[in-house]
C-alpha positions as CSV (number, residue, x, y, z in Angstrom):
1,M,-93.1,-21.3,-54.3
2,S,-91.1,-22.0,-51.2
3,R,-87.7,-20.5,-50.6
4,R,-84.9,-22.6,-49.3
5,P,-82.7,-21.3,-46.5
6,A,-79.7,-19.4,-47.7
7,F,-77.0,-21.5,-46.1
8,R,-74.2,-23.8,-47.4
9,S,-74.6,-27.5,-47.2
10,A,-72.3,-29.2,-44.8
11,K,-70.8,-31.0,-47.7
12,Q,-70.0,-27.9,-49.6
13,P,-66.3,-27.0,-49.4
14,V,-65.3,-23.9,-47.5
15,P,-62.9,-21.5,-49.3
16,F,-59.4,-21.6,-47.9
17,R,-58.3,-18.5,-46.0
18,P,-54.7,-18.0,-44.7
19,S,-54.7,-18.2,-40.9
20,S,-53.9,-15.0,-39.1
21,A,-51.9,-17.1,-36.6
22,R,-49.3,-17.8,-39.3
23,K,-47.0,-14.9,-38.8
24,R,-43.7,-14.3,-40.4
25,Q,-40.8,-15.6,-38.4
26,P,-38.5,-12.8,-37.0
27,S,-35.3,-12.2,-39.0
28,P,-32.1,-13.7,-37.5
29,W,-30.7,-10.2,-37.6
30,L,-33.4,-9.1,-35.2
31,W,-32.2,-11.6,-32.6
32,V,-28.6,-10.5,-33.2
33,A,-29.7,-6.9,-32.6
34,R,-31.5,-7.9,-29.4
35,I,-28.5,-9.8,-28.1
36,A,-26.2,-7.0,-28.9
37,A,-28.4,-4.5,-27.1
38,L,-28.1,-6.5,-23.8
39,P,-24.6,-5.2,-22.9
40,L,-25.8,-1.6,-23.6
41,L,-28.8,-2.1,-21.4
42,A,-26.6,-3.5,-18.6
43,W,-24.2,-0.5,-19.0
44,C,-27.1,2.0,-18.8
45,L,-28.6,0.3,-15.7
46,G,-25.1,0.3,-14.1
47,L,-24.6,4.0,-14.9
48,I,-27.9,4.8,-13.2
49,W,-26.8,2.9,-10.1
50,F,-23.4,4.5,-10.2
51,S,-25.0,8.0,-10.4
52,L,-27.6,7.5,-7.7
53,A,-25.2,5.8,-5.2
54,L,-22.4,8.4,-5.3
55,P,-20.5,8.5,-1.9
56,G,-20.7,11.6,0.2
57,P,-18.4,13.4,2.7
58,A,-17.4,11.7,5.9
59,A,-18.1,13.3,9.3
60,M,-15.2,15.3,10.9
61,T,-15.8,13.3,14.1
62,A,-14.5,10.2,12.4
63,K,-10.7,10.1,13.1
64,T,-8.0,8.4,11.1
65,D,-4.2,8.4,11.4
66,G,-3.7,10.2,8.1
67,V,-5.6,11.8,5.2
68,V,-4.8,11.3,1.5
69,V,-5.8,13.9,-1.0
70,L,-5.7,13.0,-4.7
71,T,-5.1,16.0,-6.9
72,G,-7.3,16.8,-9.8
73,G,-10.5,18.4,-8.4
74,A,-11.5,21.6,-6.8
75,G,-12.0,21.5,-3.1
76,R,-9.9,18.4,-2.4
77,F,-6.9,20.2,-0.9
78,R,-9.0,22.5,1.3
79,R,-10.9,19.5,2.5
80,G,-7.8,17.6,3.5
81,L,-6.3,20.7,5.2
82,A,-9.5,21.1,7.2
83,V,-9.4,17.5,8.3
84,V,-5.9,18.0,9.7
85,E,-6.6,21.3,11.3
86,Q,-9.7,20.0,13.0
87,G,-7.8,17.1,14.4
88,A,-9.5,14.4,12.4
89,A,-6.1,13.2,11.1
90,R,-2.5,13.7,12.2
91,R,-0.8,14.1,8.8
92,M,-1.8,14.7,5.1
93,L,-0.4,13.4,1.8
94,V,-1.2,15.3,-1.3
95,S,-0.6,12.7,-4.0
96,G,0.2,13.6,-7.6
97,V,1.6,17.2,-7.4
98,G,3.8,18.6,-10.1
99,A,7.5,17.7,-10.0
100,N,8.6,21.3,-9.2
101,T,5.9,22.2,-6.7
102,S,7.0,23.1,-3.2
103,R,4.9,23.6,-0.1
104,R,5.3,27.4,-0.5
105,Q,4.0,27.3,-4.0
106,L,1.1,25.0,-3.0
107,A,0.2,27.3,-0.1
108,A,0.4,30.4,-2.5
109,A,-1.8,28.6,-5.0
110,F,-4.6,28.1,-2.4
111,G,-4.0,31.3,-0.5
112,V,-3.0,29.8,2.8
113,A,0.0,30.4,5.0
114,T,2.9,28.0,4.4
115,R,3.1,27.2,8.1
116,R,-0.3,25.5,7.8
117,L,1.4,22.8,5.7
118,R,4.0,21.7,8.2
119,T,2.2,18.3,8.6
120,T,1.7,17.9,4.8
121,D,3.7,15.6,2.6
122,L,3.8,16.1,-1.1
123,G,3.8,13.1,-3.4
124,Y,5.6,13.7,-6.7
125,E,5.5,10.2,-8.3
126,A,1.8,9.7,-9.1
127,I,0.5,10.5,-12.6
128,D,-2.8,8.6,-12.5
129,T,-5.1,6.8,-10.1
130,R,-3.1,3.6,-10.2
131,S,0.1,5.3,-9.2
132,N,-1.8,7.5,-6.7
133,A,-2.7,4.2,-4.9
134,E,0.9,2.9,-5.0
135,E,2.3,6.2,-3.7
136,T,-0.3,6.2,-0.9
137,A,0.6,2.6,0.0
138,R,4.3,3.6,0.4
139,W,3.4,6.6,2.5
140,V,1.1,4.6,4.8
141,A,3.8,2.0,5.3
142,S,6.5,4.7,6.0
143,Q,4.2,6.4,8.5
144,K,3.1,3.1,10.1
145,F,-0.5,4.2,9.8
146,A,-3.4,1.8,10.4
147,S,-6.1,4.0,9.0
148,I,-6.5,6.8,6.4
149,R,-9.2,9.1,5.1
150,L,-9.4,9.3,1.3
151,V,-10.3,12.6,-0.2
152,T,-11.3,12.8,-3.8
153,S,-14.4,13.6,-5.9
154,A,-17.6,11.5,-5.6
155,G,-17.4,10.2,-9.1
156,H,-13.7,9.2,-8.8
157,M,-14.0,7.6,-5.3
158,R,-15.0,4.0,-6.4
159,R,-12.1,3.7,-8.9
160,A,-9.7,5.1,-6.3
161,R,-10.9,2.6,-3.7
162,L,-10.5,-0.2,-6.2
163,E,-6.9,0.7,-6.8
164,L,-6.2,1.1,-3.0
165,A,-7.7,-2.3,-2.3
166,R,-5.1,-3.7,-4.8
167,V,-2.0,-2.4,-3.0
168,L,-3.0,-1.7,0.7
169,P,-2.8,-4.4,3.3
170,A,-6.3,-5.7,4.1
171,D,-6.1,-4.5,7.7
172,I,-5.7,-0.8,6.7
173,E,-8.9,1.0,7.3
174,V,-9.9,3.4,4.5
175,L,-12.6,6.1,5.2
176,Q,-14.2,7.5,2.1
177,D,-14.5,11.3,2.2
178,A,-16.0,12.5,-1.1
179,V,-15.8,16.2,-1.9
180,P,-19.3,17.4,-2.9
181,S,-19.6,18.3,-6.6
182,E,-22.1,18.6,-9.4
183,P,-20.7,16.2,-12.1
184,T,-22.1,16.4,-15.6
185,A,-23.7,13.3,-17.2
186,P,-20.9,12.9,-19.7
187,S,-18.2,13.0,-17.0
188,L,-20.1,10.5,-14.9
189,A,-20.5,8.2,-17.9
190,F,-16.7,8.5,-18.6
191,E,-15.8,7.8,-15.0
192,Y,-18.1,4.8,-14.8
193,S,-16.7,3.4,-18.0
194,K,-13.1,3.8,-16.7
195,Y,-14.2,2.1,-13.4
196,L,-15.7,-0.9,-15.3
197,L,-12.6,-1.3,-17.6
198,R,-10.2,-1.2,-14.6
199,R,-12.3,-3.6,-12.6
200,G,-12.5,-5.9,-15.6
201,A,-8.7,-5.7,-16.0
202,L,-8.1,-6.6,-12.3
203,L,-10.5,-9.5,-12.5
204,A,-8.5,-10.7,-15.5
205,G,-5.3,-10.5,-13.5
206,V,-3.9,-7.4,-15.1
207,A,-2.3,-5.3,-12.4
């Protein structure tokens, strides 16, 4: 007795099997989540750039008419004083000091002789970075300076420059002189966020 080959006839129907190519469509909420994540990704990438491209100190050989020190960080005042005493600038403005602070008190706080501050002006009107810039602009105009050296922390420098660009004439040269520091990740993230918010406000026409 001969055996027939064990294969299906071409006319015999093939059982239906669901195609593996038919996948479930992504939920609309997944697309919403992806779109919402884009600003966060952009913020993270910007923070990396902000952290890696922090400005550094300027050389003492670079001379300017004046030096502006923004209060609020260790080492800024001493840096500004060194700039004047080494002849890199003729006069210094310390912007944002307390209302009752005198030269003698400032000298005592930093352990220097009062006579070393004879070319130092104290700015009492500034309470934040925006008013620092406005106070600086008035000082530059009163002194008829054409160039200044800006002394502040590395993380604060971009926002300070942003505010100065808003109020200073375009022909005033600003030399960045960032005081070396070791900022923490949270402080850099906070400073970067403030920079973005202020830049956005200026682009929107909010002075």
